[in-house]
N, CA, C, O and the ligand as a Tripos MOL2 file, in Angstrom:
@<TRIPOS>MOLECULE
protein
  249   247    63     0     0
PROTEIN
NO_CHARGES

@<TRIPOS>ATOM
      1 N         -19.9910   74.7610   52.0040 N.3       1 MET1
      2 CA        -20.5160   73.7890   51.0230 C.3       1 MET1
      3 C         -19.3770   72.9670   50.4260 C.2       1 MET1
      4 O         -18.4310   73.5400   49.8850 O.2       1 MET1
      5 N         -19.4410   71.7200   50.5070 N.am      2 GLY2
      6 CA        -18.1690   70.8850   49.9220 C.3       2 GLY2
      7 C         -18.4980   70.7530   48.4580 C.2       2 GLY2
      8 O         -19.5540   71.0770   47.9150 O.2       2 GLY2
      9 N         -17.3250   70.1750   47.8540 N.am      3 PRO3
     10 CA        -17.4070   69.9090   46.4830 C.3       3 PRO3
     11 C         -18.6150   69.0660   46.0270 C.2       3 PRO3
     12 O         -18.9740   68.1450   46.7610 O.2       3 PRO3
     13 N         -19.2990   69.3190   44.8260 N.am      4 GLN4
     14 CA        -20.4170   68.5750   44.4010 C.3       4 GLN4
     15 C         -20.0600   68.0670   42.9940 C.2       4 GLN4
     16 O         -19.3660   68.7020   42.2010 O.2       4 GLN4
     17 N         -20.6320   66.7930   42.7500 N.am      5 LEU5
     18 CA        -20.5350   66.1580   41.5280 C.3       5 LEU5
     19 C         -21.3260   66.9630   40.6310 C.2       5 LEU5
     20 O         -22.4930   67.2530   40.8960 O.2       5 LEU5
     21 N         -20.6810   67.3700   39.4790 N.am      6 ARG6
     22 CA        -21.3580   68.0940   38.4410 C.3       6 ARG6
     23 C         -21.8870   67.1440   37.4580 C.2       6 ARG6
     24 O         -21.1370   66.3460   36.8950 O.2       6 ARG6
     25 N         -23.2110   67.1980   37.2170 N.am      7 ARG7
     26 CA        -23.6690   66.3080   36.1590 C.3       7 ARG7
     27 C         -24.3860   67.0890   35.1340 C.2       7 ARG7
     28 O         -24.9750   68.1360   35.4050 O.2       7 ARG7
     29 N         -24.3290   66.5390   33.8780 N.am      8 PRO8
     30 CA        -24.9200   67.3470   32.7860 C.3       8 PRO8
     31 C         -26.4660   67.2320   32.8800 C.2       8 PRO8
     32 O         -26.9920   66.2040   33.3080 O.2       8 PRO8
     33 N         -27.0670   68.1370   32.5360 N.am      9 THR9
     34 CA        -28.5470   68.3140   32.5200 C.3       9 THR9
     35 C         -29.1910   68.2530   31.1990 C.2       9 THR9
     36 O         -30.4160   68.2440   31.0790 O.2       9 THR9
     37 N         -28.3810   68.2110   30.2160 N.am     10 ARG10
     38 CA        -28.9870   68.1370   28.8250 C.3      10 ARG10
     39 C         -27.9560   67.3030   28.0660 C.2      10 ARG10
     40 O         -26.7570   67.4150   28.3180 O.2      10 ARG10
     41 N         -28.4190   66.4750   27.1460 N.am     11 ARG11
     42 CA        -27.6090   65.7720   26.1690 C.3      11 ARG11
     43 C         -28.2310   65.6050   24.8530 C.2      11 ARG11
     44 O         -29.4530   65.4960   24.7620 O.2      11 ARG11
     45 N         -27.4100   65.5770   23.7550 N.am     12 GLU12
     46 CA        -27.9260   65.5200   22.5330 C.3      12 GLU12
     47 C         -27.2070   64.3910   21.7810 C.2      12 GLU12
     48 O         -26.0040   64.1950   21.9560 O.2      12 GLU12
     49 N         -27.9140   63.6850   20.9810 N.am     13 CYS13
     50 CA        -27.3950   62.5250   20.2440 C.3      13 CYS13
     51 C         -26.7300   63.0900   18.9180 C.2      13 CYS13
     52 O         -27.3570   63.8320   18.1610 O.2      13 CYS13
     53 N         -25.5560   62.7350   18.7080 N.am     14 GLU14
     54 CA        -24.8480   63.3180   17.5590 C.3      14 GLU14
     55 C         -25.2390   62.5540   16.2300 C.2      14 GLU14
     56 O         -24.9570   62.9980   15.1170 O.2      14 GLU14
     57 N         -25.9670   61.2730   16.4620 N.am     15 ARG15
     58 CA        -26.4020   60.5450   15.3090 C.3      15 ARG15
     59 C         -27.7360   60.9090   14.8020 C.2      15 ARG15
     60 O         -27.9400   61.0770   13.6000 O.2      15 ARG15
     61 N         -28.6780   61.0370   15.7360 N.am     16 CYS16
     62 CA        -30.0950   61.1200   15.3080 C.3      16 CYS16
     63 C         -30.7740   62.4760   15.7690 C.2      16 CYS16
     64 O         -31.8910   62.7830   15.3520 O.2      16 CYS16
     65 N         -30.0760   63.2550   16.6220 N.am     17 GLY17
     66 CA        -30.5520   64.4500   16.9860 C.3      17 GLY17
     67 C         -31.5250   64.4620   18.2570 C.2      17 GLY17
     68 O         -32.0980   65.4730   18.6630 O.2      17 GLY17
     69 N         -31.6170   63.3010   18.7730 N.am     18 ARG18
     70 CA        -32.4540   63.2050   20.0220 C.3      18 ARG18
     71 C         -31.9030   64.0710   21.1580 C.2      18 ARG18
     72 O         -30.6900   64.0550   21.3650 O.2      18 ARG18
     73 N         -32.6850   64.7990   21.8820 N.am     19 ILE19
     74 CA        -32.2780   65.5990   22.8990 C.3      19 ILE19
     75 C         -33.0850   65.1460   24.2430 C.2      19 ILE19
     76 O         -34.3050   64.9850   24.2670 O.2      19 ILE19
     77 N         -32.2450   64.9710   25.3190 N.am     20 GLU20
     78 CA        -32.9100   64.6270   26.5330 C.3      20 GLU20
     79 C         -32.5080   65.6120   27.6390 C.2      20 GLU20
     80 O         -31.4440   66.2290   27.5920 O.2      20 GLU20
     81 N         -33.3650   65.7330   28.6020 N.am     21 ARG21
     82 CA        -33.0540   66.5810   29.7350 C.3      21 ARG21
     83 C         -33.1080   65.7310   31.0810 C.2      21 ARG21
     84 O         -33.9610   64.8520   31.2010 O.2      21 ARG21
     85 N         -32.2860   65.9730   31.9870 N.am     22 TRP22
     86 CA        -32.3090   65.3090   33.1900 C.3      22 TRP22
     87 C         -33.4160   65.8030   34.0940 C.2      22 TRP22
     88 O         -33.5590   67.0060   34.3150 O.2      22 TRP22
     89 N         -34.2050   64.8690   34.6200 N.am     23 ASP23
     90 CA        -35.3030   65.1380   35.5750 C.3      23 ASP23
     91 C         -34.8260   64.7360   36.9880 C.2      23 ASP23
     92 O         -34.6510   63.5710   37.3470 O.2      23 ASP23
     93 N         -34.6290   65.8740   37.7720 N.am     24 ASP24
     94 CA        -34.0530   65.5170   39.1800 C.3      24 ASP24
     95 C         -35.0620   64.9320   40.0260 C.2      24 ASP24
     96 O         -34.6760   64.2060   40.9410 O.2      24 ASP24
     97 N         -36.3670   65.1460   39.8550 N.am     25 GLU25
     98 CA        -37.4230   64.5950   40.7830 C.3      25 GLU25
     99 C         -37.4610   63.0680   40.5210 C.2      25 GLU25
    100 O         -37.5010   62.2620   41.4510 O.2      25 GLU25
    101 N         -37.4460   62.7000   39.2060 N.am     26 GLU26
    102 CA        -37.5830   61.3550   38.8670 C.3      26 GLU26
    103 C         -36.2930   60.5920   38.6780 C.2      26 GLU26
    104 O         -36.2550   59.3740   38.5080 O.2      26 GLU26
    105 N         -35.2370   61.3880   38.7180 N.am     27 ALA27
    106 CA        -33.9580   60.8060   38.5100 C.3      27 ALA27
    107 C         -33.7210   59.9860   37.2540 C.2      27 ALA27
    108 O         -33.1300   58.9100   37.1700 O.2      27 ALA27
    109 N         -34.2850   60.6890   36.3110 N.am     28 THR28
    110 CA        -34.1310   59.8850   34.8420 C.3      28 THR28
    111 C         -34.0380   60.9460   33.7460 C.2      28 THR28
    112 O         -34.3640   62.1210   33.9150 O.2      28 THR28
    113 N         -33.5180   60.3840   32.5000 N.am     29 TRP29
    114 CA        -33.4570   61.3190   31.3550 C.3      29 TRP29
    115 C         -34.9000   61.3430   30.7580 C.2      29 TRP29
    116 O         -35.5660   60.3090   30.7160 O.2      29 TRP29
    117 N         -35.3440   62.4670   30.3240 N.am     30 LYS30
    118 CA        -36.5440   62.5960   29.6150 C.3      30 LYS30
    119 C         -36.3490   63.3700   28.3150 C.2      30 LYS30
    120 O         -35.6010   64.3390   28.1880 O.2      30 LYS30
    121 N         -37.1290   62.8140   27.3430 N.am     31 ILE31
    122 CA        -37.0590   63.5210   26.0250 C.3      31 ILE31
    123 C         -37.3210   64.9940   26.0610 C.2      31 ILE31
    124 O         -38.3430   65.3810   26.6290 O.2      31 ILE31
    125 N         -36.5610   65.7930   25.5540 N.am     32 ALA32
    126 CA        -36.7430   67.2470   25.6170 C.3      32 ALA32
    127 C         -37.6290   67.7450   24.4010 C.2      32 ALA32
    128 O         -37.6250   67.1810   23.3070 O.2      32 ALA32
    129 N         -38.3730   68.8380   24.7020 N.am     33 THR33
    130 CA        -38.9920   69.5900   23.6580 C.3      33 THR33
    131 C         -38.3460   70.8750   23.3010 C.2      33 THR33
    132 O         -38.2980   71.7750   24.1390 O.2      33 THR33
    133 N         -37.8840   71.0110   22.2080 N.am     34 GLU34
    134 CA        -37.1310   72.2830   21.7540 C.3      34 GLU34
    135 C         -37.7930   72.7830   20.4500 C.2      34 GLU34
    136 O         -38.1070   72.0020   19.5520 O.2      34 GLU34
    137 N         -37.9860   74.0810   20.3870 N.am     35 ASP35
    138 CA        -38.5880   74.8160   19.3360 C.3      35 ASP35
    139 C         -40.0470   74.1800   19.0050 C.2      35 ASP35
    140 O         -40.4690   74.0250   17.8590 O.2      35 ASP35
    141 N         -40.6860   73.8670   20.0820 N.am     36 GLY36
    142 CA        -42.0210   73.3610   19.9910 C.3      36 GLY36
    143 C         -42.1370   71.9220   19.3340 C.2      36 GLY36
    144 O         -43.2070   71.4960   18.8990 O.2      36 GLY36
    145 N         -41.0010   71.2380   19.3010 N.am     37 GLU37
    146 CA        -40.9050   69.9540   18.7160 C.3      37 GLU37
    147 C         -40.2320   68.9260   19.7430 C.2      37 GLU37
    148 O         -39.1690   69.1610   20.3180 O.2      37 GLU37
    149 N         -40.9860   67.7580   19.9010 N.am     38 LYS38
    150 CA        -40.4320   66.7330   20.7460 C.3      38 LYS38
    151 C         -39.1890   66.0350   20.0820 C.2      38 LYS38
    152 O         -39.3470   65.4180   19.0290 O.2      38 LYS38
    153 N         -38.0720   66.1140   20.6230 N.am     39 ARG39
    154 CA        -36.8250   65.6730   20.0200 C.3      39 ARG39
    155 C         -36.5450   64.3770   20.2680 C.2      39 ARG39
    156 O         -35.5520   64.0860   20.9360 O.2      39 ARG39
    157 N         -37.4650   63.3280   19.7150 N.am     40 VAL40
    158 CA        -37.2070   61.9080   20.0420 C.3      40 VAL40
    159 C         -36.1300   61.2210   19.2940 C.2      40 VAL40
    160 O         -35.6090   60.1770   19.6880 O.2      40 VAL40
    161 N         -35.8000   61.8610   18.1600 N.am     41 GLY41
    162 CA        -34.7650   61.1540   17.3130 C.3      41 GLY41
    163 C         -35.2230   59.7350   16.7950 C.2      41 GLY41
    164 O         -36.4040   59.4480   16.5960 O.2      41 GLY41
    165 N         -34.2270   58.9340   16.6120 N.am     42 ASN42
    166 CA        -34.5240   57.5840   16.1840 C.3      42 ASN42
    167 C         -34.5990   56.6040   17.2830 C.2      42 ASN42
    168 O         -33.6100   56.4540   18.0000 O.2      42 ASN42
    169 N         -35.7000   55.9050   17.4940 N.am     43 PRO43
    170 CA        -35.7770   55.0240   18.6110 C.3      43 PRO43
    171 C         -34.8850   53.8510   18.5520 C.2      43 PRO43
    172 O         -34.6140   53.2290   19.5790 O.2      43 PRO43
    173 N         -34.3830   53.4970   17.3160 N.am     44 TYR44
    174 CA        -33.5530   52.3730   17.1080 C.3      44 TYR44
    175 C         -32.0140   52.7500   17.1420 C.2      44 TYR44
    176 O         -31.1380   51.8930   17.0350 O.2      44 TYR44
    177 N         -31.7630   54.0620   17.2950 N.am     45 CYS45
    178 CA        -30.4520   54.5060   17.3110 C.3      45 CYS45
    179 C         -29.6340   54.1440   18.4520 C.2      45 CYS45
    180 O         -30.1290   54.1610   19.5790 O.2      45 CYS45
    181 N         -28.3330   53.7920   18.2430 N.am     46 ILE46
    182 CA        -27.4880   53.6110   19.3710 C.3      46 ILE46
    183 C         -26.8450   54.9920   19.7300 C.2      46 ILE46
    184 O         -25.8230   55.4300   19.2020 O.2      46 ILE46
    185 N         -27.5620   55.6040   20.6750 N.am     47 HIS47
    186 CA        -27.2670   56.9880   20.8190 C.3      47 HIS47
    187 C         -25.8200   57.3340   21.1910 C.2      47 HIS47
    188 O         -25.2040   56.7190   22.0620 O.2      47 HIS47
    189 N         -25.2750   58.4280   20.4310 N.am     48 GLU48
    190 CA        -23.8640   58.8470   20.8350 C.3      48 GLU48
    191 C         -24.0790   60.2520   21.3710 C.2      48 GLU48
    192 O         -24.2820   61.2000   20.6130 O.2      48 GLU48
    193 N         -24.0320   60.3670   22.6710 N.am     49 TRP49
    194 CA        -24.3650   61.5800   23.3400 C.3      49 TRP49
    195 C         -23.1200   62.5440   23.2860 C.2      49 TRP49
    196 O         -21.9610   62.1350   23.3600 O.2      49 TRP49
    197 N         -23.4680   63.8230   23.1530 N.am     50 ASP50
    198 CA        -22.4050   64.7750   22.9230 C.3      50 ASP50
    199 C         -21.8600   65.3450   24.2800 C.2      50 ASP50
    200 O         -21.2940   66.4370   24.3050 O.2      50 ASP50
    201 N         -22.0290   64.6310   25.3380 N.am     51 ILE51
    202 CA        -21.5380   65.1800   26.6190 C.3      51 ILE51
    203 C         -20.2240   64.6490   27.0600 C.2      51 ILE51
    204 O         -19.7140   64.9590   28.1360 O.2      51 ILE51
    205 N         -19.6700   63.8070   26.1610 N.am     52 ASN52
    206 CA        -18.4190   63.0450   26.5490 C.3      52 ASN52
    207 C         -17.2960   64.0860   26.7850 C.2      52 ASN52
    208 O         -16.5690   63.9830   27.7720 O.2      52 ASN52
    209 N         -17.1610   65.0200   25.9460 N.am     53 GLY53
    210 CA        -16.0200   65.9560   26.2060 C.3      53 GLY53
    211 C         -16.0930   66.7820   27.3470 C.2      53 GLY53
    212 O         -15.0820   67.1770   27.9290 O.2      53 GLY53
    213 N         -17.3930   67.0950   27.7370 N.am     54 ARG54
    214 CA        -17.4390   67.9830   28.9270 C.3      54 ARG54
    215 C         -17.6520   67.2920   30.3240 C.2      54 ARG54
    216 O         -17.5300   67.8480   31.4160 O.2      54 ARG54
    217 N         -17.9790   66.0330   30.1030 N.am     55 PHE55
    218 CA        -18.3910   65.2880   31.3810 C.3      55 PHE55
    219 C         -17.5740   64.0380   31.5320 C.2      55 PHE55
    220 O         -17.7700   63.1060   30.7520 O.2      55 PHE55
    221 N         -16.6550   63.9500   32.4960 N.am     56 VAL56
    222 CA        -15.8820   62.8510   32.6970 C.3      56 VAL56
    223 C         -16.3950   62.0720   33.9740 C.2      56 VAL56
    224 O         -16.1630   62.6130   35.0560 O.2      56 VAL56
    225 N         -16.9810   61.0180   33.9730 N.am     57 PRO57
    226 CA        -17.5470   60.3470   35.1740 C.3      57 PRO57
    227 C         -16.5450   59.9640   36.2360 C.2      57 PRO57
    228 O         -16.8140   59.9530   37.4370 O.2      57 PRO57
    229 N         -15.2260   59.6110   35.6560 N.am     58 PHE58
    230 CA        -14.2200   59.3200   36.6810 C.3      58 PHE58
    231 C         -12.9190   59.7090   36.0940 C.2      58 PHE58
    232 O         -12.8100   59.8890   34.8810 O.2      58 PHE58
    233 N         -11.8920   59.8500   36.9450 N.am     59 GLU59
    234 CA        -10.6350   60.3220   36.4030 C.3      59 GLU59
    235 C          -9.8620   59.2040   35.7340 C.2      59 GLU59
    236 O          -9.9010   58.0540   36.1730 O.2      59 GLU59
    237 N          -9.1600   59.5500   34.6710 N.am     60 GLN60
    238 CA         -8.4540   58.6710   34.0220 C.3      60 GLN60
    239 C          -6.9820   58.5960   34.6410 C.2      60 GLN60
    240 O          -6.3640   59.6100   34.9640 O.2      60 GLN60
    241 N          -6.4840   57.3140   34.7730 N.am     61 SER61
    242 CA         -5.2120   57.1980   35.4470 C.3      61 SER61
    243 C          -4.0110   57.3130   34.3830 C.2      61 SER61
    244 O          -2.8710   57.6410   34.7130 O.2      61 SER61
    245 N          -4.3870   57.0150   33.1070 N.am     62 ALA62
    246 CA         -3.3270   56.9800   32.0740 C.3      62 ALA62
    247 C          -2.7880   58.3650   31.7230 C.2      62 ALA62
    248 O          -1.9020   58.4860   30.8780 O.2      62 ALA62
    249 ZN        -29.4480   58.6890   18.5840 Zn       63 ZN63
@<TRIPOS>BOND
     1     1     2 1
     2     2     3 1
     3     3     4 2
     4     3     5 am
     5     5     6 1
     6     6     7 1
     7     7     8 2
     8     7     9 am
     9     9    10 1
    10    10    11 1
    11    11    12 2
    12    11    13 am
    13    13    14 1
    14    14    15 1
    15    15    16 2
    16    15    17 am
    17    17    18 1
    18    18    19 1
    19    19    20 2
    20    19    21 am
    21    21    22 1
    22    22    23 1
    23    23    24 2
    24    23    25 am
    25    25    26 1
    26    26    27 1
    27    27    28 2
    28    27    29 am
    29    29    30 1
    30    30    31 1
    31    31    32 2
    32    31    33 am
    33    33    34 1
    34    34    35 1
    35    35    36 2
    36    35    37 am
    37    37    38 1
    38    38    39 1
    39    39    40 2
    40    39    41 am
    41    41    42 1
    42    42    43 1
    43    43    44 2
    44    43    45 am
    45    45    46 1
    46    46    47 1
    47    47    48 2
    48    47    49 am
    49    49    50 1
    50    50    51 1
    51    51    52 2
    52    51    53 am
    53    53    54 1
    54    54    55 1
    55    55    56 2
    56    55    57 am
    57    57    58 1
    58    58    59 1
    59    59    60 2
    60    59    61 am
    61    61    62 1
    62    62    63 1
    63    63    64 2
    64    63    65 am
    65    65    66 1
    66    66    67 1
    67    67    68 2
    68    67    69 am
    69    69    70 1
    70    70    71 1
    71    71    72 2
    72    71    73 am
    73    73    74 1
    74    74    75 1
    75    75    76 2
    76    75    77 am
    77    77    78 1
    78    78    79 1
    79    79    80 2
    80    79    81 am
    81    81    82 1
    82    82    83 1
    83    83    84 2
    84    83    85 am
    85    85    86 1
    86    86    87 1
    87    87    88 2
    88    87    89 am
    89    89    90 1
    90    90    91 1
    91    91    92 2
    92    91    93 am
    93    93    94 1
    94    94    95 1
    95    95    96 2
    96    95    97 am
    97    97    98 1
    98    98    99 1
    99    99   100 2
   100    99   101 am
   101   101   102 1
   102   102   103 1
   103   103   104 2
   104   103   105 am
   105   105   106 1
   106   106   107 1
   107   107   108 2
   108   107   109 am
   109   109   110 1
   110   110   111 1
   111   111   112 2
   112   111   113 am
   113   113   114 1
   114   114   115 1
   115   115   116 2
   116   115   117 am
   117   117   118 1
   118   118   119 1
   119   119   120 2
   120   119   121 am
   121   121   122 1
   122   122   123 1
   123   123   124 2
   124   123   125 am
   125   125   126 1
   126   126   127 1
   127   127   128 2
   128   127   129 am
   129   129   130 1
   130   130   131 1
   131   131   132 2
   132   131   133 am
   133   133   134 1
   134   134   135 1
   135   135   136 2
   136   135   137 am
   137   137   138 1
   138   138   139 1
   139   139   140 2
   140   139   141 am
   141   141   142 1
   142   142   143 1
   143   143   144 2
   144   143   145 am
   145   145   146 1
   146   146   147 1
   147   147   148 2
   148   147   149 am
   149   149   150 1
   150   150   151 1
   151   151   152 2
   152   151   153 am
   153   153   154 1
   154   154   155 1
   155   155   156 2
   156   155   157 am
   157   157   158 1
   158   158   159 1
   159   159   160 2
   160   159   161 am
   161   161   162 1
   162   162   163 1
   163   163   164 2
   164   163   165 am
   165   165   166 1
   166   166   167 1
   167   167   168 2
   168   167   169 am
   169   169   170 1
   170   170   171 1
   171   171   172 2
   172   171   173 am
   173   173   174 1
   174   174   175 1
   175   175   176 2
   176   175   177 am
   177   177   178 1
   178   178   179 1
   179   179   180 2
   180   179   181 am
   181   181   182 1
   182   182   183 1
   183   183   184 2
   184   183   185 am
   185   185   186 1
   186   186   187 1
   187   187   188 2
   188   187   189 am
   189   189   190 1
   190   190   191 1
   191   191   192 2
   192   191   193 am
   193   193   194 1
   194   194   195 1
   195   195   196 2
   196   195   197 am
   197   197   198 1
   198   198   199 1
   199   199   200 2
   200   199   201 am
   201   201   202 1
   202   202   203 1
   203   203   204 2
   204   203   205 am
   205   205   206 1
   206   206   207 1
   207   207   208 2
   208   207   209 am
   209   209   210 1
   210   210   211 1
   211   211   212 2
   212   211   213 am
   213   213   214 1
   214   214   215 1
   215   215   216 2
   216   215   217 am
   217   217   218 1
   218   218   219 1
   219   219   220 2
   220   219   221 am
   221   221   222 1
   222   222   223 1
   223   223   224 2
   224   223   225 am
   225   225   226 1
   226   226   227 1
   227   227   228 2
   228   227   229 am
   229   229   230 1
   230   230   231 1
   231   231   232 2
   232   231   233 am
   233   233   234 1
   234   234   235 1
   235   235   236 2
   236   235   237 am
   237   237   238 1
   238   238   239 1
   239   239   240 2
   240   239   241 am
   241   241   242 1
   242   242   243 1
   243   243   244 2
   244   243   245 am
   245   245   246 1
   246   246   247 1
   247   247   248 2
@<TRIPOS>SUBSTRUCTURE
     1 MET1         2 RESIDUE 1 A MET
     2 GLY2         6 RESIDUE 1 A GLY
     3 PRO3        10 RESIDUE 1 A PRO
     4 GLN4        14 RESIDUE 1 A GLN
     5 LEU5        18 RESIDUE 1 A LEU
     6 ARG6        22 RESIDUE 1 A ARG
     7 ARG7        26 RESIDUE 1 A ARG
     8 PRO8        30 RESIDUE 1 A PRO
     9 THR9        34 RESIDUE 1 A THR
    10 ARG10       38 RESIDUE 1 A ARG
    11 ARG11       42 RESIDUE 1 A ARG
    12 GLU12       46 RESIDUE 1 A GLU
    13 CYS13       50 RESIDUE 1 A CYS
    14 GLU14       54 RESIDUE 1 A GLU
    15 ARG15       58 RESIDUE 1 A ARG
    16 CYS16       62 RESIDUE 1 A CYS
    17 GLY17       66 RESIDUE 1 A GLY
    18 ARG18       70 RESIDUE 1 A ARG
    19 ILE19       74 RESIDUE 1 A ILE
    20 GLU20       78 RESIDUE 1 A GLU
    21 ARG21       82 RESIDUE 1 A ARG
    22 TRP22       86 RESIDUE 1 A TRP
    23 ASP23       90 RESIDUE 1 A ASP
    24 ASP24       94 RESIDUE 1 A ASP
    25 GLU25       98 RESIDUE 1 A GLU
    26 GLU26      102 RESIDUE 1 A GLU
    27 ALA27      106 RESIDUE 1 A ALA
    28 THR28      110 RESIDUE 1 A THR
    29 TRP29      114 RESIDUE 1 A TRP
    30 LYS30      118 RESIDUE 1 A LYS
    31 ILE31      122 RESIDUE 1 A ILE
    32 ALA32      126 RESIDUE 1 A ALA
    33 THR33      130 RESIDUE 1 A THR
    34 GLU34      134 RESIDUE 1 A GLU
    35 ASP35      138 RESIDUE 1 A ASP
    36 GLY36      142 RESIDUE 1 A GLY
    37 GLU37      146 RESIDUE 1 A GLU
    38 LYS38      150 RESIDUE 1 A LYS
    39 ARG39      154 RESIDUE 1 A ARG
    40 VAL40      158 RESIDUE 1 A VAL
    41 GLY41      162 RESIDUE 1 A GLY
    42 ASN42      166 RESIDUE 1 A ASN
    43 PRO43      170 RESIDUE 1 A PRO
    44 TYR44      174 RESIDUE 1 A TYR
    45 CYS45      178 RESIDUE 1 A CYS
    46 ILE46      182 RESIDUE 1 A ILE
    47 HIS47      186 RESIDUE 1 A HIS
    48 GLU48      190 RESIDUE 1 A GLU
    49 TRP49      194 RESIDUE 1 A TRP
    50 ASP50      198 RESIDUE 1 A ASP
    51 ILE51      202 RESIDUE 1 A ILE
    52 ASN52      206 RESIDUE 1 A ASN
    53 GLY53      210 RESIDUE 1 A GLY
    54 ARG54      214 RESIDUE 1 A ARG
    55 PHE55      218 RESIDUE 1 A PHE
    56 VAL56      222 RESIDUE 1 A VAL
    57 PRO57      226 RESIDUE 1 A PRO
    58 PHE58      230 RESIDUE 1 A PHE
    59 GLU59      234 RESIDUE 1 A GLU
    60 GLN60      238 RESIDUE 1 A GLN
    61 SER61      242 RESIDUE 1 A SER
    62 ALA62      246 RESIDUE 1 A ALA
    63 ZN63       249 GROUP 0 **** ****
């Protein structure tokens, strides 16, 4: 098995608390339900996802 691109499967907005999960079948982010609550957050929020530190989509040259 060759190297695979690692993708995050969960992300949380640091501003409004929205949580989304990656849906492989539909290839899209979907709002997650945690603790019996749908974590929609603020629909007008410019979401700041917490995955930046762990997920680097491309290598930096600097
Ligand atoms: Zn947000």
